[in-house]
C-alpha positions in Angstrom: -16.5 -26.0 0.1 -17.4 -25.0 3.7 -17.4 -21.4 4.7 -14.1 -20.2 6.1 -13.6 -19.7 9.9 -10.1 -18.3 9.6 -11.0 -14.8 8.4 -9.6 -11.7 10.1 -10.1 -8.0 10.3 -7.5 -5.4 9.6 -7.5 -4.2 13.2 -4.2 -5.9 13.9 -2.4 -4.8 10.7 1.1 -3.6 11.1 2.2 -1.0 8.5 6.0 -0.3 8.1 7.4 2.4 5.9 11.2 2.7 5.5 11.5 0.1 8.3 9.5 2.2 10.8 6.3 0.8 12.3 3.7 3.6 11.7 0.7 1.6 12.7 -0.1 3.8 15.6 -0.7 6.9 13.4 -2.0 5.3 10.2 -5.4 3.6 9.7 -5.6 2.6 6.0 -3.5 0.8 3.5 -4.7 -0.5 0.2 -2.5 -2.6 -2.1 -3.6 -2.9 -5.7 -1.7 -5.5 -7.7 -2.4 -5.5 -11.4 -1.3 -7.4 -14.5 -0.8 -5.6 -17.8 -2.6 -7.2 -20.8 -1.3 -6.9 -24.3 -4.2 -6.5 -26.9 -4.5 -6.4 -30.6 -7.2 -7.1 -33.2 -7.2 -8.8 -36.6 -9.4 -8.3 -39.7 -10.9 -11.8 -39.2 -12.4 -13.4 -36.1 -14.7 -11.9 -33.5 -12.5 -11.6 -30.5 -9.4 -9.6 -29.6 -6.1 -11.3 -29.1 -4.8 -10.9 -25.5 -1.6 -11.9 -23.8 -0.5 -11.6 -20.2 2.0 -8.8 -19.6 4.1 -7.7 -16.6 2.9 -7.4 -13.0 2.6 -4.0 -11.3 1.3 -2.7 -8.0 0.3 0.5 -6.2 -0.3 1.5 -2.6 -2.9 3.9 -1.3 -2.6 5.0 2.3 -4.1 7.3 5.0 -2.0 8.8 7.8 -3.0 10.9 10.8 -1.1 14.2 10.6 1.1 14.8 13.6 4.4 16.7 14.1 6.0 14.0 16.1 9.2 12.3 14.9 8.9 8.6 14.3 5.1 8.8 13.7 3.5 8.2 10.3 3.6 11.7 8.8 7.2 12.5 9.7 8.3 9.1 8.4 6.2 9.6 5.2 7.6 13.1 4.7 11.2 11.9 5.0 10.5 9.1 2.5 8.7 11.5 0.1 11.4 14.2 0.1 14.2 11.7 0.0 13.6 11.1 -3.7 14.3 7.4 -3.6 12.4 4.1 -3.2 11.8 3.0 0.4 10.9 -0.3 2.0 7.2 -1.1 2.4 5.6 -3.8 4.5 2.2 -4.5 5.8 1.2 -7.5 8.0 -2.6 -7.9 8.1 -2.6 -10.3 11.0 0.2 -8.6 13.0 3.7 -9.5 13.9 3.3 -13.0 15.2 5.5 -15.8 13.9 4.2 -17.4 10.8 1.9 -14.5 9.9 2.1 -13.3 6.3 3.3 -10.0 5.0 3.1 -8.0 1.8 6.6 -6.5 1.2 8.4 -4.6 -1.5 9.8 -1.2 -2.3 7.8 1.9 -3.2 8.2 5.4 -4.6 5.7 7.8 -3.0 4.1 9.7 -5.8 1.6 12.1 -4.2 -0.5 13.1 -1.2 -3.4 15.2 -0.2 -3.1 17.2 3.1 -6.5 18.7 3.8 -6.6 21.5 6.3 -10.3 22.4 6.9 -11.2 25.0 9.5 -14.8 23.7 9.5 -13.9 20.2 10.5 -13.4 19.0 14.0 -11.8 15.8 12.8 -8.1 15.1 13.0 -6.2 15.9 9.8 -5.9 12.7 7.7 -3.3 12.7 4.9 -4.0 10.4 2.0 -1.6 9.5 -0.8 -0.3 7.0 -3.3 2.8 5.1 -4.1 4.0 2.9 -6.9 5.7 -0.4 -6.3 9.2 -0.9 -7.7 10.0 -4.5 -8.5 8.0 -7.4 -7.2 5.4 -7.4 -4.5 6.0 -10.4 -2.2 3.5 -12.2 0.0 5.2 -14.6 2.3 5.2 -16.0 5.9 7.4 -14.0 8.2 
């Protein structure tokens, strides 16, 4: 197989949380799909018995802290304190027609809000969420 020429970087990624585009104040999204595996052992044989289980997924994110309505932190805070699952979507190639998106619903589980007087860097909030239901990957 020849080397791909259709690769892309994440610079055009569009990140939506609760239907709000927060790409302008977020810079990192990591989706981690997993599959559970059932395991057992028997007295005979040399290998464990394994069966595929259910699919699961989590999201890790980083947001720039601001106090502006409609930007990433305020949108995240509203979703976090709302106590319910919210819509999640990320489009690695951007919003153009035919581009693919990962979509689903998430529950925000935690965040780290570092406030360091020794750092000249902008405050970057990092956190995690768990997917509820299926993670879809489809052309938009």
